[in-house]
N, C-alpha and C positions, 0 to 999 in steps of 0.2 A: 355776464350778469346772471345771477341765479335768483329764483323765486323761492319764498318760503314753501316748505313741503305741504302745508295744509292751510286752508281757509275755512273757518267754521263759525257760524253764528249769524247774527242779525245786526243791521245798522239802519238808522233813520236816513232816508234819502232826501235831505233838505234841499238838494240842488235840482230836484224835480218838482214840477207843479202839475195841476190837473185842470183841464178845461172840460166843462160839462155841457153837453148838448141835449136838450129835452124838448119834446113836443111831438105831435103826430107826424110832422114832416122831418124829424131829426135824422132818420135813416136816409131818406132820399136826398136831403141837403148835404150830408157828409159824403154820400155816394158821388155827388157831383163836384166834390172839392178835393178828395184824397186819392192817392195812387192805388189803394187797395179796396177790395170789396167790403162794404159795410152792411148792405142790405141782407146779405147771406150770413152775417155773423150772428151766432147764437150765444147763449149764456155760458156755454162750456168751453169757449175758445177766446183767445185774444189775437190781435194781428198787429204787425208793423205797418206803418203807412207814412207817406210824406205829403206835405202840402207844398205845392210848387207855384212859382210865378207863371205868367203866360209864356215865358221863355224856357220853361222847364227846369228852372233853378229852385233848389229846395229852400223853402222859407222856414220849415220846421220838420222834425220827425216825431212820430208818435208811437206809443203802444196804445192800442184802442181796444176797449171792451164794452160790452152791452150791460146796462143795469136795468133790464126789463124791456118791455115792448117799445117804450117811447123815450128811453134815456141811454146816452152813451157817455163814456169818460175817455179822455185823451191825455195821457201822461206825456209831458215834454220837458225840455230844459227850462228851469224856472226863469233864467235870465232873458228868455225871449217870449215868455207866456203873454205878457201884456200886449206887445205889438202884434203877436200872432192872433190873439183873441180879437183885437180891434180890426185886423185885416179880414179875418173870417166873417166878422159881423157885417162887413160891407157887402157880402154876397148873399146875406139872408133874404133881403128884399121882402117879398110877400110870403115866404115860407113860414109855416107855423113851427118855428124852432127858436128856442131861447138859448143863448150862449152865456155862460158865466164862469168865473174863476172859482173852482170848487176845492182849491188847495187847503182851505181851512176846514173842510168837512171830510176830505179823503186823505188819509195818511199813508204814505208809501214807505215800505221797508224792503231792503235787499236782504235776501237769505242766501247763505252759501254752505256747502258741505252737508252735514247731517241735518241741519235745519231746513234745507231745501229738498231733501229726499222725499219722494212720494211713494206710498205703499205700492209695491209691484212695478215701480217706475212710471213715469208719465211722459207723454209726448210733449215736445216743446210747444209753447203757446197754449197748452191745455190749461183751463181755468177750473178750479175747484172751490166751492163755497165752504166757508168755515162751518163746523158743526153747530155753532151757536148763532149763525146767520149774521154775525157782526162784520164780516169781511170775506175776502176770498184770496186765493193764491194763484198766480200765473207762473207756469213753469217756463223758465228762460233757457236758451241754449247754454250748454255747459261751457266752462272756461277753465283752462289750466287743470283739466281733469277733475274739476269739482262741479257738483250739481249747483244750480242757481235758480232762484225764484223771486218773483216780485209779490210781496204781501200787501194787500190793500185793506187798510183798516178804516172802518166807517165810524167817525165820531171819537172813539176812544184812542188817544195817542199812545197808549202803552205798547211796547214792542211785543212781538210774538214770544212765546216761551222758548228761548234759544240763548246761546252764549253770545258774548259781545264780539262784533266784527267792526273794525275801524272803517270809516268812510274812505280812507286812503286805500285800504285793501280792496274794498268794493270797486273803486274806480280802476284799479289795476286789473281786476277781473273783467270789468266792463270793456276796457280797451282791448284786452287780450282775446275777448270773444270775437273780435273782428267786425262788430256791428256798430256803425257810426251813429252817434247822437248829434244832431245839429244843435249848435249853441250860437249865442249872439255873434261870436267872432267869425262864424262860418256861414251865416245866412247869405243866400244868393251866390254861393261859390260853386255848388256842385249840381249837375244833373244826377238823378238817382243812380244811374249805372256807374258813374265815376267813383262812387263809394260802395259799389257791389250790392246795391239795395235789392236788385231783382234776384240775386243769388241767395239772399237771406229771407226771402218771402215778403218783401216790402212793396212789390209792384204786381198788380194783376193786369195782364195785357188783354184779357177778355172782357173786362168791365167797360162801362160807358165812359163818356168824356169827363175830363176834369181840367183845370188850368194847366197848361203846358203839356197836355197829353200827346199832341202831335209831335213835339220835340222829343219826348221820351220814347215814343214808338219809333220814330225815325232813327234814333240812336241805336235802338235794338235791332231793327230789321235791315238797315242799310250797311251795317258793319263799319260805321264811321267812328266808333268810339276808340279813342287813343289814350285813355286814362283809366286807371283803376286804383283801388286802395290796398295797401300792403302794411304788414306789421314790421316795425323796426325797433331795435334797442338803440339808445343814444346816450353817450356819456355826458349828460347834462340833466340836472334835477329840475330845471325850470322850463323844459319843453312844454309848449302850450298850443291849444287850438288856434289856428290862424297863422302860426309861424310858417315862413317860407322854407323850402328845401331846395338846395342848389347842387348841381353836379360839381364835383371837386375842381377848383381852379377856374370855374366859369361863373363869375359873380354877376354877369350882365342880366341874366334872366332866370328866375326860379323855375324849377322843373316839377315842383310839387308843393303841397300845402298840408300841414298837420291838421287832421280833422279832429282827433282827440288825443290826449296824452295823459299819463299818470306817472308819478315818481315810483321807482321800484321799492316795494316794501322791505327789501333786504338791504337797502342803502345803495349808494352809487348813483346811477343815472335814471333814465325814464324809459318807458315803453310808449311808442307813438304809432297811431294808425294814420298813415300818410297817403293822401290822394296824390298819385304820381303819374307823370307822363310815361307811357310804356316804353318809349324809346330810350328812357334813362334808367330803366330797371336794373341793368347790369353795370351801370356806371358807379364809381365811388361817390357817395352822397354825403352832403354836409348840411347841418342845421343852421339856418339863418344867414349864412354867408358861404362863399366858395371855400373859405378856410376855417369854417366853424367846426363844431364837434361832429365827428363821423357817425354815420348811421350804419347799423349792422342788421341785415335782413333776417327776419324770423319766419318760421313756417306759418301759413295761414291755417286756421282751425276748420276750414271747409274748402272743398274743391273750387278752384277759380280758373276755369278754362280761359286761355289767352289766345287771341288771334294769331294765325301763322305769321302775319307781318307785324308782330308787336314791336320789332326793332326797326321798323321802317321810319 
């Protein structure tokens, strides 16, 4: 399976929504709910973070940025925004923090290629304000050798001045980046380390407590983690988040779960980011059944150290 040689332009990310948190206690409230540091986040940066259950299972993943001293925005999959907003609101209690759905006010666009290039280059997760103060741009990790960015438009839904990029192409780049986005089909399926979240900057082990923090810390420091996320190509156009993955000829029990997937822009099959039992990493793998479409392992775009006993 081959990818097109270039991705360049902008596309509206209608599959994402935005939760807004504002008030004098917004920073401290989010600090007590998310896996990453929020209090220390300034206007020039964004961060990945997860919202977990008390058992350490991810309920949502976010890109978080600050909109001034008392306001934050959290971009997440639109299909789980409403239940996530409801669940977060349960923990506000007496905190002076108001949560609402800001998806109608904040427009998100994916930029790739020349459209995402920053003068002199920019560090990933760096945030730059637009010259006309109507929005900002967050530099995302590269994918498939192309620069990527998230453009945040305030009020005006018009796209940035860039060529057209299809949402299908953007989803391919997003999956190929190796960074999982939690969607409705994968809520409560993964501890952050199962999808490499600490390796892509989504967990701060020095910050204070948050729901599930003890489970996440124990997974990190006791060496008990036996699952990770890996990229695969599969000869099926309909691979989807939540699909089970099996070892070939062993239909009794799945060894992995598709976290995100996207059809290949060049036709043929799909690329999938699969959370997988490490003991099955070298086994022939199949999608949805022991005799389903085969998976072919792809290189990860970042270093992923594995334990010496990964095959145990």
